[in-house]
C-alpha positions as CSV (number, residue, x, y, z in Angstrom):
1,M,-6.6,54.5,-0.6
2,L,-4.5,52.4,1.1
3,K,-5.9,50.4,4.0
4,R,-3.8,50.0,7.3
5,I,-3.7,46.2,7.5
6,S,-3.5,45.7,11.1
7,I,-3.4,48.5,13.8
8,S,-4.1,46.5,17.0
9,V,-4.1,43.3,18.4
10,F,-5.0,41.8,21.7
11,I,-2.0,40.7,24.0
12,S,-2.2,39.0,27.5
13,I,-0.1,40.2,30.5
14,F,2.2,38.2,32.9
15,V,2.3,40.0,36.0
16,L,4.9,39.5,38.6
17,S,4.7,40.5,42.1
18,L,7.9,42.6,43.1
19,F,6.6,43.9,46.8
20,V,5.6,41.3,49.7
21,P,2.5,43.6,50.9
22,R,1.8,44.3,54.5
23,A,4.0,43.0,57.5
24,V,4.7,39.2,57.3
25,V,3.3,37.6,60.5
26,H,6.4,35.6,62.3
27,A,6.8,32.5,64.1
28,A,7.8,34.6,67.2
29,E,4.2,36.5,67.1
30,L,1.7,33.6,65.8
31,D,3.2,29.8,66.4
32,L,0.9,28.3,64.0
33,A,3.4,25.6,63.2
34,P,5.3,24.4,66.4
35,N,6.5,21.4,65.1
36,A,7.8,22.0,61.7
37,K,11.3,23.0,61.0
38,S,9.8,25.6,58.3
39,A,6.9,26.9,57.2
40,V,5.4,29.3,54.9
41,L,1.9,30.1,54.5
42,M,1.1,32.6,50.9
43,D,-1.8,34.0,49.2
44,A,-1.8,32.1,46.2
45,D,-3.0,35.1,43.9
46,T,-0.6,38.1,45.1
47,G,2.6,35.8,47.0
48,T,2.2,37.8,50.0
49,V,3.3,35.6,52.7
50,I,0.9,35.8,55.5
51,Y,2.9,33.5,57.8
52,E,6.4,32.2,58.2
53,K,8.8,30.3,59.8
54,N,12.7,29.8,58.8
55,S,11.3,30.2,55.4
56,H,14.5,30.1,53.6
57,E,16.1,27.2,55.6
58,K,17.7,24.9,52.5
59,L,15.9,21.4,53.4
60,P,15.5,18.1,51.4
61,P,12.1,18.7,50.1
62,A,11.4,15.1,49.1
63,S,8.9,14.0,47.0
64,I,7.8,17.3,46.8
65,T,10.3,17.7,44.0
66,K,7.6,16.6,42.5
67,V,6.1,19.7,42.1
68,M,8.7,21.3,39.7
69,T,8.3,18.1,37.5
70,M,4.7,18.1,37.3
71,L,5.2,21.8,36.1
72,L,7.4,21.4,33.1
73,V,4.8,18.5,32.4
74,M,2.1,21.4,31.9
75,E,4.3,23.6,30.3
76,S,5.1,21.5,27.7
77,I,1.5,20.6,27.3
78,E,0.6,24.6,27.2
79,Q,3.7,25.0,24.3
80,K,2.3,22.1,22.3
81,K,4.9,20.3,22.7
82,L,3.6,17.1,24.6
83,K,-0.3,16.0,25.0
84,L,-1.9,13.9,27.4
85,T,-2.5,11.3,25.0
86,D,0.7,11.0,24.3
87,S,2.3,7.5,24.6
88,V,5.2,7.0,26.8
89,T,7.8,4.1,26.4
90,V,9.3,3.1,29.6
91,S,12.8,2.9,30.2
92,E,15.0,0.8,32.4
93,N,16.0,3.7,34.5
94,A,12.5,4.9,34.9
95,S,11.3,1.1,36.3
96,S,14.1,1.0,38.7
97,K,13.4,3.6,40.9
98,G,12.4,2.3,44.2
99,G,9.9,3.9,46.8
100,S,6.7,4.9,45.8
101,Q,6.2,3.5,42.3
102,I,3.3,2.3,39.9
103,F,5.7,-0.5,39.1
104,L,6.4,0.3,35.6
105,E,7.5,-2.2,33.2
106,P,10.8,-1.9,31.2
107,G,9.2,-1.4,27.7
108,E,5.7,-0.5,29.3
109,S,3.9,2.2,27.4
110,M,1.9,4.2,29.1
111,T,0.0,7.8,28.5
112,V,0.5,11.2,29.6
113,H,-2.2,11.1,31.2
114,D,-2.0,8.3,33.4
115,L,1.7,8.9,34.1
116,L,0.4,12.5,35.8
117,K,-2.0,10.4,37.7
118,G,0.8,8.1,39.0
119,V,2.7,11.5,40.2
120,A,-0.1,13.6,41.3
121,I,-2.1,10.7,43.3
122,G,0.4,7.7,43.7
123,S,3.5,10.0,43.8
124,A,5.1,7.6,41.8
125,N,8.9,8.0,41.3
126,D,9.2,5.5,38.3
127,A,6.2,7.8,36.8
128,S,8.2,10.7,37.4
129,V,11.3,9.4,36.0
130,A,9.5,8.4,32.6
131,L,8.2,11.6,31.9
132,A,11.3,13.3,32.8
133,E,12.9,11.2,30.0
134,H,10.4,11.6,27.5
135,I,10.6,15.7,27.7
136,G,14.1,15.9,28.3
137,G,15.1,13.1,26.5
138,T,17.6,12.1,29.5
139,E,17.1,12.6,33.4
140,D,19.9,14.7,33.5
141,N,18.7,17.0,30.9
142,F,15.2,17.2,32.3
143,V,17.3,18.2,35.6
144,A,19.0,20.9,34.4
145,M,15.4,21.9,32.8
146,M,14.5,21.9,36.5
147,N,17.4,24.0,37.4
148,K,17.3,26.3,34.7
149,R,13.4,27.0,35.3
150,A,14.1,27.5,39.3
151,V,16.3,30.4,38.4
152,G,14.2,32.0,35.9
153,L,11.5,31.6,38.8
154,G,13.8,33.7,41.3
155,L,14.1,30.0,44.0
156,K,17.3,31.1,45.8
157,D,17.5,28.1,47.8
158,T,16.7,25.7,45.4
159,K,18.7,23.1,43.7
160,F,17.6,19.7,42.1
161,Q,19.6,16.8,41.5
162,N,16.6,14.4,40.0
163,P,12.7,14.5,39.1
164,N,11.7,12.9,42.3
165,G,12.9,13.7,45.4
166,L,14.7,10.4,46.1
167,P,17.6,11.1,48.7
168,V,20.9,12.5,47.2
169,A,23.4,14.9,47.9
170,D,22.9,18.4,47.3
171,H,19.4,18.3,46.4
172,Y,17.4,20.8,48.3
173,S,15.1,23.6,48.7
174,S,13.1,26.2,51.2
175,A,9.6,26.4,52.7
176,Y,9.4,30.0,50.3
177,D,10.7,28.4,47.7
178,I,8.1,25.6,47.3
179,A,5.2,28.0,48.0
180,L,6.5,30.1,45.0
181,L,6.8,27.3,42.8
182,S,3.4,25.9,43.8
183,R,2.1,29.2,42.9
184,E,3.4,28.7,39.5
185,L,1.8,25.5,39.0
186,L,-1.5,26.8,40.0
187,K,-1.5,28.8,37.2
188,H,-2.0,26.1,35.4
189,P,-5.7,25.1,37.1
190,E,-6.3,22.1,35.4
191,I,-3.7,20.4,37.7
192,T,-5.7,20.1,40.4
193,K,-8.0,17.9,38.2
194,Y,-5.4,15.4,39.3
195,T,-3.9,16.7,42.9
196,S,-7.7,16.7,43.9
197,L,-8.6,12.7,43.3
198,Y,-8.3,10.8,46.5
199,Q,-8.4,7.5,44.4
200,D,-8.4,6.6,40.8
201,Y,-7.0,3.4,38.8
202,L,-4.5,3.0,36.1
203,R,-4.2,-0.4,33.7
204,Q,-8.4,-0.4,34.0
205,D,-8.1,-2.6,30.7
206,S,-5.7,-5.1,32.8
207,K,-6.8,-8.4,35.1
208,K,-5.6,-6.0,37.8
209,P,-6.1,-2.5,38.0
210,F,-3.6,-0.5,40.1
211,W,-5.6,1.4,42.6
212,L,-3.8,4.5,43.2
213,V,-4.9,6.6,46.5
214,N,-3.8,9.9,47.2
215,T,-0.9,10.5,49.7
216,N,-2.2,13.7,50.7
217,K,-5.8,12.6,52.9
218,L,-6.5,16.2,53.4
219,V,-8.0,16.2,49.9
220,R,-10.8,14.0,51.7
221,F,-11.1,16.0,54.6
222,Y,-10.5,19.6,54.6
223,Q,-12.9,22.2,52.9
224,G,-11.7,23.6,49.9
225,L,-8.2,21.6,49.6
226,D,-7.3,20.4,46.1
227,G,-3.5,19.5,45.9
228,L,-0.6,19.7,45.9
229,K,1.7,17.5,47.1
230,T,3.5,15.7,50.0
231,G,7.0,14.3,50.5
232,F,8.5,12.0,53.1
233,T,12.4,10.5,53.3
234,T,14.2,9.7,56.7
235,E,16.1,12.5,56.4
236,A,13.2,15.4,55.2
237,R,10.7,13.6,57.3
238,F,7.4,14.5,56.9
239,C,6.6,17.6,54.2
240,L,3.4,18.9,52.5
241,T,2.6,21.9,50.1
242,A,-0.8,22.3,50.3
243,T,-3.5,24.6,48.8
244,A,-7.5,25.0,49.4
245,K,-9.7,27.4,47.8
246,R,-12.9,29.0,49.4
247,D,-14.9,31.6,46.8
248,N,-12.2,33.2,45.2
249,F,-9.7,33.1,48.0
250,R,-6.9,30.4,47.4
251,V,-3.9,30.0,50.2
252,I,-1.0,28.0,49.9
253,A,0.9,26.3,53.1
254,V,4.0,24.8,53.4
255,V,5.5,22.4,56.1
256,L,8.7,20.7,56.1
257,G,10.4,18.5,58.7
258,E,7.2,17.5,60.6
259,P,7.7,14.4,62.6
260,D,4.9,12.8,61.4
261,S,1.8,12.6,59.2
262,K,-0.6,13.3,61.7
263,M,1.1,16.6,63.0
264,R,2.1,17.5,59.5
265,N,-1.7,17.3,58.8
266,Q,-3.0,19.0,61.7
267,E,-0.5,22.2,61.5
268,I,-1.4,22.4,57.6
269,S,-4.8,22.5,58.8
270,K,-4.1,25.1,61.3
271,M,-2.3,27.4,58.9
272,L,-5.5,27.4,56.7
273,D,-7.8,28.1,59.6
274,Y,-6.4,30.9,60.1
275,S,-6.1,32.2,56.9
276,F,-9.7,31.7,56.1
277,S,-10.6,33.0,59.1
278,Q,-8.5,36.2,59.1
279,Y,-8.7,37.5,55.3
280,T,-10.3,37.6,52.1
281,N,-8.9,38.9,48.9
282,Y,-10.2,41.7,46.5
283,T,-10.4,41.4,42.9
284,F,-9.1,44.3,40.8
285,Y,-9.0,42.6,37.6
286,K,-10.5,39.2,36.5
287,K,-8.7,37.0,33.7
288,G,-9.4,38.4,30.4
289,D,-10.3,41.9,31.7
290,F,-9.2,44.6,29.9
291,I,-7.0,46.7,31.1
292,A,-5.1,49.5,28.8
293,K,-5.3,50.1,25.0
294,V,-1.3,51.0,24.3
295,A,0.7,52.8,21.3
296,V,3.8,51.1,20.1
297,D,6.0,53.3,18.1
298,K,7.2,51.9,14.7
299,G,6.1,48.7,15.8
300,T,3.8,45.7,13.6
301,P,0.8,45.9,15.6
302,E,0.4,49.9,16.0
303,E,-1.4,49.5,19.3
304,I,-1.5,46.5,22.1
305,L,-4.6,45.9,23.9
306,I,-3.7,44.9,27.4
307,R,-5.6,42.0,29.0
308,A,-5.2,40.4,32.4
309,H,-3.6,36.6,31.9
310,H,-5.0,36.0,35.2
311,S,-6.8,37.6,38.0
312,M,-5.0,40.2,40.4
313,S,-6.5,40.7,43.5
314,I,-5.1,42.0,47.0
315,L,-5.0,40.5,50.3
316,M,-7.4,42.3,53.0
317,K,-8.1,41.6,56.9
318,K,-11.8,40.5,56.9
319,G,-13.9,43.7,57.5
320,E,-11.3,46.0,55.5
321,D,-13.0,48.2,52.6
322,P,-11.7,47.7,49.7
323,K,-12.5,51.2,48.5
324,Q,-9.5,52.7,50.1
325,Y,-7.4,50.9,48.0
326,K,-6.1,52.1,44.5
327,K,-4.8,51.6,41.7
328,V,-2.1,53.1,39.4
329,V,-1.4,51.7,35.8
330,H,1.8,53.3,34.4
331,F,3.0,52.2,30.9
332,K,6.4,53.0,29.4
333,E,6.7,54.8,26.1
334,L,6.8,51.6,23.8
335,K,9.1,51.5,20.8
336,A,9.5,48.4,18.4
337,P,11.0,45.8,18.5
338,I,9.6,44.5,21.9
339,K,10.6,41.0,23.2
340,Q,8.3,38.3,24.7
341,G,9.3,39.0,28.6
342,E,10.3,42.3,28.3
343,T,9.0,44.9,30.9
344,I,6.4,47.2,29.4
345,G,4.2,48.8,32.8
346,T,3.6,48.5,36.0
347,I,0.6,48.3,38.6
348,D,0.6,49.7,42.0
349,F,-1.9,48.9,44.5
350,T,-1.7,51.8,47.5
351,N,-3.4,52.2,50.7
352,K,-5.8,55.0,52.1
353,E,-1.8,56.4,53.4
354,G,-1.0,56.1,50.1
355,K,1.7,53.4,50.6
356,V,2.5,50.7,48.0
357,V,0.8,47.3,49.3
358,T,1.3,45.9,46.3
359,H,3.6,46.1,42.8
360,L,3.2,44.3,40.2
361,E,5.0,44.1,37.0
362,I,3.6,44.2,33.6
363,T,5.4,41.9,30.7
364,S,4.8,41.5,27.1
365,S,3.3,37.9,26.2
366,R,4.6,38.3,22.4
367,D,6.9,39.8,20.9
368,I,6.2,43.0,19.3
369,E,8.1,43.2,15.5
370,E,9.7,46.5,14.3
371,A,7.7,48.1,11.3
372,S,9.0,47.0,7.7
373,L,9.5,49.6,5.5
374,W,6.6,48.8,3.5
375,N,4.4,49.1,6.7
376,S,5.4,53.0,7.3
377,I,5.0,53.6,3.8
378,Q,1.4,52.4,4.1
379,K,1.2,54.0,7.6
380,V,2.0,57.8,6.1
381,F,-0.2,56.9,3.2
382,T,-3.2,55.9,5.5
383,D,-2.4,59.7,7.9
384,I,-2.1,61.7,4.9
385,F,-5.6,60.2,3.5
386,K,-7.3,60.5,6.8
């Protein structure tokens, strides 16, 4: 009897929130950040906007730009194109950047791990460019990668001209786009091992170790806050994208154009306080949870087992009963070939009135090849002998 070589595999899914659930609380109704030019408060898991103010206004993001730089670093590591232990040789261009820096010298070598500390903790402009050149070959190539990734993430208010946020024409983003970008970076939870550090050292083997102190003082003073990035230039004023987690509930708060760092921290804290006092989340799927088994016509493999790539939840007002929400999972009739990133199904979460509060699109995390003639013959004989 011929044996079937492989009939099923585990496949994780990527989910994209396509529908912003519930009514957004606007600044006119609840002014959580009166001194900011723009602001957004977002549930990190679902992407639900809890509060916004001028959220799509295009403004200079200053060093918050480095969130995209860190994202491309983390994605390169995930894709095995880069290792934290890799040594990076510093160029003349990287060492010449002003502003916040770790004073890299041309020709100096430093690991990706240490450069990432310089970016995440000390907001180092020179370290950002060193990493950019190492990944992209040139700074310009890396900036092209940044803008391509921005398009892929659906960032409609964003354009980058450099990897560090130093002032330059036509370099902008919005509070909403920064929240989305921060949410994407947080899908690499190991980044908070860097962004949550209040202080650390570089060049520890030298006679004069370089002391790093986090530009985001809230990592020391606000409960559960573990990132992400500050920003300041004369044009941008004081900016911050912050994230905090309590229990399983993580939120992202962004402010742009604050008058000073004290007000920036006060209004971020006020936004976070509001979210934790008023909201919670309910997890339908934890990372790795089984969702469904789906057949793939003429595919190799013939079946895929869908598991959650990351936790999926809904945002609820405190005191609400999670049992009032239901999930409806629907998969298309799948036929090979299927490309990575192709939509294969949806998950809708509905409230007691039957209204969809969150719509998630499920996309394949791998290619599914069309079965060869030999695979098809094997299947026929296997079915006959069954």
